[in-house]
DRENBAMI-142324 format. One line per 8 residues: number of its first residue (from 1); their letters; for each residue x negated, y negated, z of N, C-alpha, C, O, CB. Coordinates in nm, 4 decimals. Each point is the difference from the previous one (the first is absolute). Last residue first. Glycine has a CB too. Layout:
BEGIN
NUM) a) X/Y/Z/X/Y/Z/X/Y/Z/X/Y/Z/X/Y/Z  ...
END
This chain:
BEGIN
150) xxxxxxxx) -10.4492/-8.7633/12.2656/-0.0417/0.1419/0.0405/-0.1188/-0.0145/0.0993/-0.0528/0.1003/0.0481/0.1267/0.0065/-0.2798  0.1106/-0.4944/-0.0276/0.0742/0.0449/0.1233/-0.0214/0.1265/0.0502/0.0595/0.0280/0.1040/0.0935/-0.1603/-0.1716  -0.3497/-0.0250/-0.3341/-0.0420/-0.0908/0.1097/0.0762/0.0298/0.1307/-0.0510/-0.0239/0.1094/-0.0021/-0.1543/-0.2815  0.1733/0.3986/-0.2370/-0.1270/0.0482/0.0571/-0.0562/-0.0815/0.1043/-0.0757/0.0528/0.0815/0.0337/0.0416/-0.2857  0.4433/-0.2285/-0.0062/0.0151/0.1202/0.0675/-0.1271/0.0588/0.0622/-0.0018/0.0515/0.1118/0.1858/-0.0184/-0.2635  -0.2153/-0.4227/-0.1182/0.0853/-0.0276/0.1279/0.0331/0.1244/0.0903/0.0030/-0.0045/0.1230/0.1017/-0.1827/-0.2565  -0.2816/0.2298/-0.3114/-0.1048/-0.0588/0.0928/0.0588/-0.0234/0.1322/-0.0573/0.0382/0.1021/-0.0603/-0.1481/-0.2875  0.4067/0.2527/-0.1403/-0.0795/0.1235/0.0355/-0.1230/-0.0575/0.0932/-0.0501/0.0691/0.0887/0.1155/0.0718/-0.3273
142) xxxxxxxx) 0.2275/-0.4530/0.0521/0.0768/0.0867/0.0964/-0.1007/0.1115/0.0488/-0.0076/0.0331/0.1183/0.2443/-0.0773/-0.2394  -0.3916/-0.2422/-0.2148/0.0247/-0.0738/0.1212/0.0384/0.0847/0.1026/-0.0604/0.0062/0.1071/0.1193/-0.1909/-0.2250  -0.0564/0.3574/-0.3134/-0.1363/0.0003/0.0477/0.0017/-0.0718/0.1681/-0.0534/0.0486/0.0997/-0.0469/-0.0717/-0.3885  0.4945/0.0345/0.0113/-0.0100/0.1181/0.0723/-0.1476/0.0162/0.0499/-0.0235/0.0782/0.0921/0.2178/0.0233/-0.2286  -0.0749/-0.5089/-0.0777/0.0694/0.0131/0.1148/-0.0183/0.1500/0.0715/-0.0020/0.0136/0.1223/0.1644/-0.1961/-0.2293  -0.3538/0.0922/-0.3151/-0.0582/-0.0852/0.1156/0.0569/0.0242/0.1266/-0.0656/0.0274/0.1005/0.0241/-0.1945/-0.2501  0.2272/0.3768/-0.2197/-0.1251/0.0581/0.0465/-0.0569/-0.0702/0.1007/-0.0451/0.0555/0.1002/0.0086/0.0277/-0.2994  0.4179/-0.2695/0.0243/0.0308/0.1088/0.0689/-0.1338/0.0796/0.0486/-0.0082/0.0468/0.1135/0.2329/-0.0452/-0.2484
134) xxxxxxxx) -0.2805/-0.3648/-0.1585/0.0547/-0.0355/0.1298/0.0281/0.1023/0.0857/-0.0446/-0.0066/0.1146/0.1276/-0.1651/-0.2114  -0.1746/0.2754/-0.3497/-0.1257/-0.0488/0.0777/0.0331/-0.0462/0.1411/-0.0692/0.0352/0.0955/-0.0340/-0.1101/-0.3120  0.4545/0.1880/-0.0686/-0.0683/0.1154/0.0378/-0.1283/-0.0410/0.0690/-0.0377/0.0644/0.0980/0.1412/0.0652/-0.2853  0.1634/-0.4615/0.0195/0.0610/0.0358/0.1088/-0.0673/0.1411/0.0534/0.0054/0.0320/0.1188/0.2112/-0.1673/-0.2035  -0.3740/-0.0752/-0.3091/-0.0317/-0.0855/0.0993/0.0652/0.0557/0.1442/-0.0599/-0.0131/0.1067/0.0454/-0.1856/-0.2948  0.0959/0.4185/-0.2194/-0.1264/0.0201/0.0260/-0.0511/-0.0815/0.1353/-0.0790/0.0450/0.0830/0.0578/0.0000/-0.3427  0.4558/-0.0735/0.0679/-0.0143/0.1309/0.0611/-0.1557/0.0121/0.0289/-0.0302/0.0728/0.0946/0.2442/0.0358/-0.2222  -0.1058/-0.4969/-0.1093/0.0664/-0.0070/0.1383/-0.0342/0.1364/0.0647/-0.0574/-0.0024/0.1088/0.2604/-0.1592/-0.1814
126) xxxxxxxx) -0.3201/0.1450/-0.3606/-0.1050/-0.0724/0.0795/0.0630/-0.0094/0.1532/-0.0665/0.0202/0.1016/-0.0299/-0.1698/-0.3247  0.3594/0.3280/-0.1205/-0.1132/0.0952/0.0345/-0.0998/-0.0532/0.1005/-0.0605/0.0661/0.0843/0.0836/0.0238/-0.3101  0.3399/-0.3601/0.0781/0.0548/0.1131/0.0701/-0.1220/0.0831/0.0385/-0.0174/0.0341/0.1170/0.2451/-0.0356/-0.2436  -0.3219/-0.3123/-0.1921/0.0138/-0.0715/0.1231/0.0672/0.1135/0.1120/-0.0447/-0.0038/0.1147/0.0770/-0.2509/-0.2543  -0.0554/0.3670/-0.3204/-0.1365/-0.0060/0.0743/0.0005/-0.0589/0.1168/-0.0849/0.0385/0.0805/-0.0149/-0.0442/-0.2651  0.4942/0.0098/-0.0832/-0.0206/0.1307/0.0900/-0.1427/0.0031/0.0635/-0.0249/0.0596/0.1048/0.1863/0.0770/-0.2598  0.1570/-0.5257/-0.0323/-0.1451/0.0224/-0.0033/-0.0295/0.1344/0.0933/-0.0385/-0.0076/0.1167/-0.0132/-0.2662/-0.1525  0.4960/0.0889/-0.0372/-0.0735/-0.0538/-0.1141/-0.1371/0.0485/-0.0197/-0.0528/0.0082/-0.1109/0.1840/-0.1961/0.1402
118) xxxxxxxx) 0.1160/0.2682/0.3850/0.0735/0.0632/-0.1338/-0.0646/-0.0279/-0.1197/-0.0107/0.0921/-0.0810/0.2179/-0.1149/0.1777  -0.3747/-0.1887/0.2812/-0.0398/0.1349/0.0168/0.0752/0.0861/-0.1278/-0.0540/0.0883/-0.0666/0.0244/-0.1220/0.3523  0.1367/-0.4152/-0.2133/-0.1483/0.0114/-0.0485/-0.0261/0.1441/-0.0006/-0.0583/0.0456/-0.0983/-0.0265/-0.2680/0.1945  0.4871/0.1211/0.0826/0.0162/-0.0394/-0.1417/-0.1494/0.0211/-0.0465/-0.0153/0.0593/-0.1068/0.2266/-0.2419/0.1303  -0.1760/0.2119/0.4240/0.0638/0.1267/-0.0605/0.0034/-0.0293/-0.1513/-0.0303/0.0926/-0.0752/0.1833/-0.0304/0.2874  -0.2832/-0.4284/0.0426/-0.1091/0.1068/0.0060/0.0542/0.1286/-0.0676/-0.0753/0.0665/-0.0710/-0.0237/-0.1629/0.2940  0.4028/-0.2746/-0.1963/-0.1110/-0.0354/-0.0839/-0.1046/0.1213/0.0043/-0.0463/0.0434/-0.1055/0.0859/-0.3042/0.1512  0.3024/0.2882/0.2773/0.0523/0.0200/-0.1449/-0.0988/-0.0187/-0.1030/-0.0118/0.0843/-0.0889/0.2215/-0.1589/0.1595
110) xxxxxxxx) -0.3173/-0.0182/0.3810/0.0339/0.1528/-0.0208/0.0311/0.0189/-0.1469/-0.0558/0.0830/-0.0718/0.1557/-0.0506/0.3104  -0.3812/-0.4766/-0.1459/0.1370/0.0575/0.0543/0.0019/0.1473/-0.0433/-0.0711/0.0426/-0.0910/0.2073/-0.2720/0.0716  -0.5638/-0.0845/0.1158/0.0614/0.0749/-0.1183/0.1149/0.0592/0.0622/-0.0132/0.0718/0.0991/-0.1970/-0.0191/-0.2332  -0.1417/-0.4720/0.2803/0.1228/0.0767/0.0415/0.0473/0.0741/-0.1292/0.0318/-0.0670/-0.0983/0.0407/-0.1075/0.2892  -0.5613/-0.0644/-0.0589/0.0945/0.0171/-0.1148/0.1007/0.0928/0.0370/-0.0377/0.1172/-0.0007/-0.1296/-0.1627/-0.1625  -0.1876/-0.2650/0.5005/0.0546/0.1349/-0.0521/0.0867/-0.0279/-0.1426/0.0394/-0.1126/-0.0301/-0.0215/0.2132/0.2973  -0.4030/-0.3358/0.1417/0.0917/-0.0309/-0.1208/0.0377/0.1378/-0.0549/-0.0863/0.0876/-0.0044/-0.0266/-0.3202/-0.0599  -0.0841/0.0288/0.5791/0.0313/0.1113/-0.1103/0.0828/-0.0453/-0.1212/0.1051/-0.0626/0.0136/-0.1072/0.2267/0.1724
102) xxxxxxxx) -0.3392/-0.3059/0.2912/0.0939/-0.0643/-0.1085/0.0046/0.1084/-0.1126/-0.0992/0.0472/-0.0556/0.0346/-0.3095/0.1064  -0.0736/0.5147/0.3459/-0.0414/-0.1280/-0.0268/0.1112/-0.0566/-0.1187/0.0941/0.0655/-0.0448/-0.3686/-0.0050/0.1159  0.3606/0.3415/0.1280/-0.0907/-0.0211/0.0842/-0.0633/-0.1457/-0.0122/-0.0433/-0.0598/0.0985/0.0163/0.3097/-0.1010  0.5370/-0.0123/-0.0880/-0.1194/-0.0967/-0.0524/-0.0913/-0.0155/0.0990/0.0351/-0.0462/0.1085/0.0982/-0.0816/-0.2501  0.1994/0.5393/0.1437/-0.0141/-0.1152/0.0415/-0.1305/-0.0686/-0.0438/-0.1108/0.0527/0.0099/0.2580/0.0227/0.1631  0.2235/0.3687/-0.2301/-0.1061/-0.0629/-0.0525/-0.0227/-0.1580/0.0313/0.0753/-0.0817/-0.0531/-0.0408/0.2631/-0.1143  0.1868/0.3416/0.3444/0.0240/-0.1469/0.0057/-0.1328/-0.0592/-0.0760/-0.1108/0.0472/0.0252/0.2620/-0.0457/0.2170  0.0733/0.5130/-0.3286/-0.0973/-0.0702/0.0695/0.0526/-0.1629/-0.0015/0.0904/-0.0414/-0.0726/-0.2933/0.2320/0.0005
94) xxxxxxxx) 0.4512/0.1506/-0.1398/-0.0765/0.0956/0.0757/-0.1100/-0.0834/0.0848/-0.0672/0.0615/0.0829/0.1092/0.1319/-0.2691  0.4704/-0.3250/-0.0477/-0.1418/-0.0187/0.0105/-0.0724/0.0907/0.0999/0.0498/0.0242/0.1099/-0.0024/-0.2526/-0.1749  0.4087/0.4117/-0.1187/-0.0497/-0.1082/0.0561/-0.1457/-0.0229/-0.0039/-0.0754/0.0947/-0.0225/0.2617/-0.0722/0.1456  0.0086/0.2560/-0.5238/0.0027/0.0008/0.1484/-0.0419/-0.1191/0.0375/-0.0595/-0.0779/-0.0744/0.0224/0.2987/0.1026  0.0461/-0.0420/-0.4880/0.1130/-0.0498/0.0454/0.0185/0.0153/0.1451/0.1096/0.0370/0.0422/-0.0277/0.0017/-0.2554  -0.4631/0.0489/-0.0814/0.0637/0.1129/0.0848/0.1340/-0.0414/0.0420/0.0680/0.0841/0.0589/-0.2863/-0.0068/0.0281  -0.0666/-0.3955/-0.3297/0.0126/0.1280/-0.0785/0.0770/0.1126/0.0929/0.0661/0.0834/-0.0619/-0.2984/-0.1421/-0.0766  0.1879/-0.3651/0.3217/0.0747/-0.0165/-0.1214/-0.0039/0.1280/-0.0728/0.1020/0.0398/-0.0564/-0.1512/-0.2808/0.0442
86) xxxxxxxx) -0.2175/0.2202/0.3867/0.1388/-0.0230/0.0559/0.0929/-0.0050/-0.1364/0.1068/0.0612/0.0006/-0.1910/-0.2073/0.2328  -0.3977/0.1779/-0.2888/0.0698/0.1143/0.0527/0.1261/0.0003/0.0267/0.0682/0.0998/-0.0235/-0.2406/-0.0633/0.0963  -0.0796/-0.4385/-0.2061/0.0522/0.1024/-0.0988/0.0625/0.1140/0.0296/0.0948/0.0422/-0.0662/-0.2448/-0.1148/-0.0328  -0.0799/-0.2928/0.3507/0.1364/0.0081/-0.0003/0.0563/0.0871/-0.0935/0.1208/0.0234/0.0039/-0.1259/-0.2272/0.0734  -0.4714/-0.0250/-0.1786/0.0622/0.0485/0.1269/0.1438/-0.0049/-0.0098/0.0522/-0.0820/-0.0755/-0.2393/0.0073/0.2053  -0.3182/0.0189/-0.4010/0.1303/0.0225/-0.0359/0.0803/0.0573/0.1347/-0.0309/0.1111/0.0433/-0.0485/-0.0676/-0.3043  -0.4100/-0.3484/0.1512/0.0698/0.1159/0.0642/0.1469/-0.0023/-0.0444/0.0543/-0.1074/-0.0260/-0.2118/0.1039/0.2310  -0.1772/-0.3373/-0.3213/0.0367/0.1014/-0.1064/0.0531/0.1351/0.0793/0.0112/0.1060/-0.0616/-0.2028/-0.2067/-0.1185
78) xxxxxxxx) -0.0549/-0.1964/0.5225/0.0379/-0.0554/-0.1294/0.0037/0.1269/-0.1038/-0.0848/0.0892/-0.0040/-0.0285/-0.3364/0.0611  0.1584/0.3987/0.4261/-0.0456/-0.1196/-0.0366/0.0336/-0.0211/-0.1419/0.0963/0.0592/-0.0487/-0.2684/-0.0497/0.2176  0.2911/0.3024/0.3184/0.0123/-0.0185/-0.1432/-0.0595/-0.1512/-0.0477/0.0127/-0.0995/0.0715/0.2071/0.2690/-0.0623  -0.2550/0.2174/0.4313/-0.0212/-0.1437/-0.0325/0.0144/0.0057/-0.1597/-0.0711/0.0766/-0.0651/-0.0980/-0.1445/0.2814  0.3381/0.4340/0.2001/-0.0790/-0.0369/-0.1195/0.0047/-0.1379/-0.0149/0.0795/-0.0679/0.0650/-0.0388/0.2696/-0.1745  0.1558/0.0086/0.4889/-0.0455/0.1097/-0.0693/-0.0721/-0.0157/-0.1311/-0.0494/0.0958/-0.0595/0.2248/-0.0037/0.1718  0.0028/-0.3056/0.4083/-0.0558/-0.0464/-0.1343/-0.0602/0.1414/-0.0660/-0.0839/0.0706/0.0559/0.0165/-0.3405/0.0318  0.4670/0.2192/0.2703/-0.1237/0.0482/-0.0075/-0.0496/-0.0307/-0.1387/0.0662/0.0349/-0.0977/-0.0198/0.1376/0.2711
70) xxxxxxxx) 0.3537/-0.2987/0.2575/-0.0470/0.0082/-0.1558/-0.1456/0.0497/-0.0048/-0.0756/-0.0059/0.0969/0.2285/-0.1968/-0.1713  0.0923/0.3908/0.4986/0.0025/-0.1328/-0.0628/-0.0559/0.0037/-0.1504/-0.0377/0.1027/-0.0565/0.0073/-0.2066/0.2957  0.0953/0.4934/0.0552/-0.0775/-0.0821/0.0736/-0.0121/-0.1385/-0.0541/-0.0830/-0.0758/0.0500/-0.0276/0.2721/0.0184  0.3566/0.1526/-0.2901/0.0476/-0.0053/0.1453/-0.0798/-0.1041/0.0880/0.0554/-0.0589/0.0929/0.0090/0.3084/-0.1146  -0.0827/-0.3601/-0.4882/-0.0224/0.1269/0.0730/0.0514/-0.0219/0.1288/0.0234/-0.1136/0.0412/-0.2199/0.1807/-0.1629  0.2051/-0.3213/-0.4027/0.0487/0.0246/0.1361/-0.0476/0.1255/0.0572/-0.0037/0.1017/-0.0692/0.1960/-0.2272/0.0160  -0.4590/-0.1311/-0.3313/0.0904/0.0984/0.0138/0.0467/-0.0030/0.1438/-0.0858/-0.0132/0.0873/-0.0174/0.1457/-0.2728  -0.1704/-0.4869/-0.1913/0.0235/0.0542/0.1287/0.1175/0.1029/0.0007/0.0931/-0.0132/-0.0795/-0.1840/-0.2025/0.1745
62) xxxxxxxx) -0.2863/-0.0593/-0.4217/0.1028/0.0986/-0.0035/0.0238/0.0496/0.1350/-0.0861/0.0716/0.0513/0.0292/-0.0106/-0.2772  -0.1549/-0.5698/0.0422/-0.0307/0.1549/0.0686/0.1451/0.0706/-0.0253/0.1078/-0.0554/-0.0216/-0.2977/-0.0190/0.2432  -0.0724/-0.3027/-0.5682/0.1044/0.0381/0.0939/-0.0301/0.1260/0.0772/-0.0706/0.0932/-0.0386/0.2281/-0.2022/-0.1105  -0.4091/-0.3215/-0.1751/0.0208/0.1243/0.0440/0.1097/-0.0023/0.0972/0.0435/-0.0992/0.0584/-0.2716/0.1570/-0.1036  0.0723/-0.3609/-0.4183/0.0072/0.0163/0.1425/-0.0018/0.1329/0.0335/-0.0171/0.0865/-0.0860/0.1312/-0.2792/0.1095  0.0816/0.0630/-0.4838/-0.1078/-0.0586/0.0576/0.0136/0.0157/0.1525/0.1118/-0.0098/0.0507/-0.1367/-0.1481/-0.2477  0.2956/0.3868/-0.1356/-0.0843/-0.0958/-0.0810/-0.1356/-0.0616/0.0776/-0.1123/-0.0150/-0.0482/0.3458/-0.0466/-0.0719  0.1106/0.5013/0.2009/-0.0603/-0.0999/0.0526/-0.0813/-0.0652/-0.0899/-0.0962/0.0639/-0.0426/0.1148/0.0364/0.2355
54) xxxxxxxx) 0.4569/0.1519/-0.2769/-0.1416/0.0002/-0.0370/-0.0810/-0.1158/0.0705/0.0343/-0.1162/-0.0219/0.0350/0.2190/-0.2033  0.4280/0.2024/0.3238/-0.0969/-0.1300/-0.0066/-0.1484/0.0241/-0.0412/-0.0727/0.0883/0.0455/0.2141/-0.1817/0.1404  0.4246/0.2835/-0.1880/-0.1308/0.0547/0.0314/-0.0776/-0.1304/-0.0151/0.0584/-0.0968/-0.0487/-0.0322/0.3546/-0.0344  0.5250/-0.1624/0.2019/-0.1028/-0.0449/-0.1135/-0.1440/0.0497/0.0658/-0.0128/0.0508/0.1114/0.1606/-0.2876/-0.2099  0.2624/0.3486/0.3294/0.0679/-0.0622/-0.1153/-0.1164/-0.0599/-0.1211/0.0283/-0.0388/-0.1133/0.1860/-0.0303/0.3002  -0.1033/0.3808/0.3079/-0.1008/-0.0182/-0.0953/0.0761/-0.0443/-0.1411/0.0747/0.0703/-0.0680/-0.2396/0.1129/0.1972  0.3008/-0.2250/0.4229/0.0428/0.0587/-0.1295/-0.1124/-0.0431/-0.0933/-0.0495/-0.1122/0.0109/0.3114/0.1039/0.0316  -0.3981/0.0475/0.4605/0.0586/-0.0953/-0.0838/0.0522/0.0979/-0.1321/-0.0488/0.1097/-0.0269/-0.1195/-0.3344/0.1204
46) xxxxxxxx) -0.1217/0.3974/0.2585/0.1343/0.0179/0.0073/0.0795/-0.0770/-0.0898/0.1098/0.0478/-0.0286/-0.1499/0.0072/0.2396  -0.4290/-0.2306/-0.0953/0.0194/0.1290/-0.0005/0.1538/0.0294/0.0434/0.0406/-0.0495/0.1051/-0.2992/0.0829/-0.0599  0.1181/-0.5023/-0.2734/0.0033/0.0867/0.1213/0.0207/0.1325/-0.0099/0.0795/0.0355/-0.0869/-0.0109/-0.2052/0.1789  -0.2773/-0.2679/-0.4137/0.1233/0.0816/0.0178/-0.0280/0.0905/0.1347/-0.1161/0.0170/0.0371/0.1747/-0.0105/-0.3128  -0.3213/-0.3983/0.1778/0.0528/0.0346/-0.1569/0.1370/0.0789/0.0321/0.1105/-0.0380/-0.0387/-0.3702/0.0712/-0.0964  0.0413/-0.3691/0.5194/0.0276/0.1439/-0.0472/0.0507/0.0027/-0.1353/0.0921/-0.0750/-0.0322/-0.0418/0.1448/0.2558  -0.4102/-0.4303/0.0720/0.1390/0.0269/-0.0622/0.0112/0.1450/-0.0430/-0.0981/0.0702/-0.0245/0.1140/-0.3091/-0.0602  -0.4348/0.0794/0.2672/0.1082/0.0270/0.0896/0.1258/0.0156/-0.0514/0.0808/0.0670/0.0642/-0.1970/-0.1740/0.0759
38) xxxxxxxx) -0.2022/-0.2140/-0.4144/-0.0401/0.1021/0.0921/0.1079/0.0368/0.1041/0.0701/-0.0893/0.0476/-0.3012/0.0084/-0.0829  0.4512/-0.1152/-0.3822/-0.1064/-0.0450/0.0805/-0.0534/0.1264/0.1015/0.0687/0.0972/0.0315/0.0391/-0.3555/-0.0498  0.1193/0.2655/-0.5147/0.0019/0.0335/0.1331/-0.1215/-0.0628/0.0919/-0.1184/0.0030/-0.0334/0.2400/0.2080/-0.0557  0.1611/-0.2407/-0.4424/-0.1273/-0.0164/0.0777/0.0461/0.0174/0.1412/0.1120/-0.0394/0.0323/-0.2338/-0.1225/-0.1973  0.2908/0.2953/-0.3539/0.0361/-0.0018/0.1336/-0.1281/-0.0366/0.0840/-0.1026/0.0661/-0.0163/0.2930/0.1065/-0.0281  0.0609/-0.0739/-0.5092/-0.1393/-0.0354/0.0776/0.0524/-0.0344/0.1392/0.1166/-0.0392/0.0050/-0.2632/-0.0647/-0.2140  0.4046/0.4171/-0.1433/0.0165/-0.1294/0.0762/-0.1291/-0.0071/0.0705/-0.0435/0.0954/0.0645/0.3017/-0.0939/-0.0319  -0.0941/0.2466/-0.5275/-0.0398/0.0217/0.1437/0.0149/-0.1297/0.0528/0.0307/-0.0974/-0.0689/-0.1916/0.2848/0.0409
30) xxxxxxxx) 0.2300/-0.1287/-0.4345/0.1167/0.0467/0.0869/-0.0326/0.0343/0.1409/0.0827/0.0525/0.0745/0.0128/0.0335/-0.2745  -0.4141/-0.2462/-0.1209/0.0903/-0.0977/0.0037/0.1192/0.0426/0.0983/0.0595/-0.0793/0.0730/-0.1349/0.0074/-0.3127  -0.2800/0.3775/0.1667/-0.0321/-0.1280/0.0720/0.1106/-0.0935/0.0311/0.0290/-0.0437/0.1113/-0.2337/0.0628/-0.2183  0.2788/0.3585/-0.1798/-0.0070/0.0333/0.1480/-0.0371/-0.1218/0.0959/0.0566/-0.0278/0.1058/-0.1271/0.2625/-0.1817  0.0438/-0.2938/-0.3964/0.1294/0.0197/0.0395/0.0237/0.0309/0.1382/0.0874/-0.0572/0.0652/-0.0592/0.1194/-0.2762  -0.4582/-0.0622/0.0360/0.0597/-0.1455/0.0058/0.1342/0.0091/0.0494/0.0350/-0.0712/0.0941/-0.1656/-0.0129/-0.2839  -0.0679/0.4997/0.1103/-0.0491/-0.0573/0.1290/0.0575/-0.1347/0.0061/0.0524/-0.0355/0.1056/-0.2682/0.1656/-0.0995  0.3008/0.0555/-0.4062/0.0827/0.0692/0.1150/-0.0469/-0.0472/0.1211/0.0847/-0.0286/0.0847/-0.0459/0.2303/-0.2022
22) xxxxxxxx) -0.3001/-0.3288/-0.2499/0.1336/-0.0572/-0.0177/0.0936/0.0507/0.1084/0.0806/-0.0806/0.0465/-0.1181/0.0642/-0.2942  -0.3971/0.1885/0.2134/0.0107/-0.1401/0.0629/0.1253/-0.0528/-0.0114/0.0436/-0.0716/0.0902/-0.2592/0.0267/-0.1359  0.1664/0.5815/0.0829/-0.0521/-0.1036/-0.1014/0.0389/-0.1491/0.0620/0.0891/-0.0175/0.0831/-0.0529/0.1926/-0.3049  -0.2038/0.2672/0.5245/0.1397/-0.0628/-0.0670/-0.0360/-0.1100/-0.0849/-0.0949/-0.0732/0.0280/0.2416/0.1239/0.1674  -0.4582/0.2146/0.0869/0.0190/0.0441/-0.1460/0.1208/-0.0533/-0.0750/0.0303/0.0259/-0.1164/-0.1411/0.1757/0.1859  -0.0173/-0.3012/0.3986/-0.1207/-0.0326/-0.0884/0.0314/0.0325/-0.1500/-0.0419/-0.0665/-0.0948/-0.1203/0.1197/0.2927  0.4226/-0.0158/0.2453/0.0665/-0.0658/-0.1101/-0.1329/-0.0342/-0.1191/0.0144/-0.0776/-0.0945/0.2044/-0.0385/0.2797  -0.2749/0.3679/0.2318/0.1288/0.0358/-0.0311/0.0361/-0.0604/-0.1350/0.0640/0.0646/-0.0829/-0.0072/-0.0459/0.3262
14) xxxxxxxx) -0.4561/-0.1513/-0.0074/-0.0094/0.1244/-0.0890/0.1214/0.0341/-0.0580/0.0008/0.0315/-0.1190/-0.1688/0.0528/0.2478  0.0711/-0.5867/-0.0314/0.0480/0.1069/0.0875/0.0009/0.1250/-0.0854/0.0574/-0.0013/-0.1089/0.0854/-0.1549/0.2559  -0.2793/-0.2628/-0.3257/-0.1033/0.0466/0.0956/0.0511/0.1122/0.0837/-0.0785/0.0652/0.0688/-0.0191/-0.2904/-0.0620  0.3769/-0.0114/-0.3118/-0.0843/0.0818/-0.0776/-0.1027/0.0592/0.0936/-0.0464/0.1103/-0.0286/0.0853/-0.2474/-0.1795  0.2700/-0.1759/0.3770/0.0700/0.1307/-0.0200/-0.1017/0.0948/-0.0751/0.0031/0.1208/0.0233/0.2395/-0.2349/-0.0350  -0.3763/-0.3275/0.0750/-0.0047/0.0781/0.1370/0.0481/0.1326/-0.0182/-0.0543/0.0979/0.0511/0.0918/-0.2957/0.0802  -0.0228/-0.0910/-0.5056/-0.1423/0.0452/0.0265/0.0072/0.0696/0.1338/-0.0736/0.0974/0.0158/-0.0427/-0.2909/-0.1473  0.5198/0.0142/0.0147/-0.0219/0.1015/-0.0865/-0.1510/0.0553/0.0215/-0.0234/0.1208/-0.0036/0.2030/-0.2271/-0.1609
6) xxxxxx) -0.0584/-0.2876/0.3933/0.0617/0.1178/0.0567/-0.0045/0.1257/-0.0796/0.0012/0.1078/0.0593/0.1368/-0.2617/0.0473  -0.3256/-0.2650/-0.2560/-0.0656/0.0412/0.1058/0.0625/0.1310/0.0712/-0.0702/0.0864/0.0525/0.0003/-0.3305/-0.0369  0.2885/0.0452/-0.3738/-0.1114/0.0762/-0.0479/-0.0967/0.0385/0.1152/-0.0672/0.1029/-0.0080/0.0910/-0.2208/-0.2146  0.3624/-0.1321/0.3060/0.0439/0.1210/-0.0395/-0.1276/0.0763/-0.0311/-0.0166/0.1130/0.0458/0.2425/-0.1991/-0.1297  -0.3557/-0.3086/0.4006/0.0859/0.0244/-0.1271/0.0393/0.1337/-0.0158/-0.0449/0.0831/0.0790/-0.0636/-0.2541/-0.1882  -0.0424/-0.1779/0.5413/-0.0208/0.1191/-0.0762/0.0957/0.0072/-0.1105/0.1126/-0.0494/0.0053/-0.1984/0.1618/0.1891
END
C-alpha cells in the first residue's frame, strides 16, 4: 500500500473528510500501518492510551470487562476510528479491541492527533459529533438493558 492509499483511507473517515489532501498526506506519512491476525489484540482495557487507530480493512470486536467476564459491546469495520476516547480524555483504555479477521490499521499517535485537531477545528467538531452519537447509542442500550430486567 502507498501513502496515496492511506490518504484515500483517511478521506473516507468523516473526521478527516474536510482536511486538505496535503495535510492528510502528512498525517498518513506520520502514521504507522499495522496488521493483526484474528484473535490478536490492538489494545486492552486499562492500557495507557497512546494512539488511535483507523481500520483500513477487516473487522474487530470491542470488548469490555464485566464481573461475569468479557462482554462484546460492538463490532468495528472498515473506516472505523477506535481508541480516540482514551487519548482525548487522557484516561486508560475503556475497552479491549480484538481482531475478528485479518485486520489492517493506521495508527495515529496522540501527538499527531492533537496537532491535527489544533490545525483543523472542524476535526474537533466532528469528534464531538461522533462521541455524542456513541453516548446516545450507549444510553439507549442501557435503557433497553434496564427495561429487560424489570
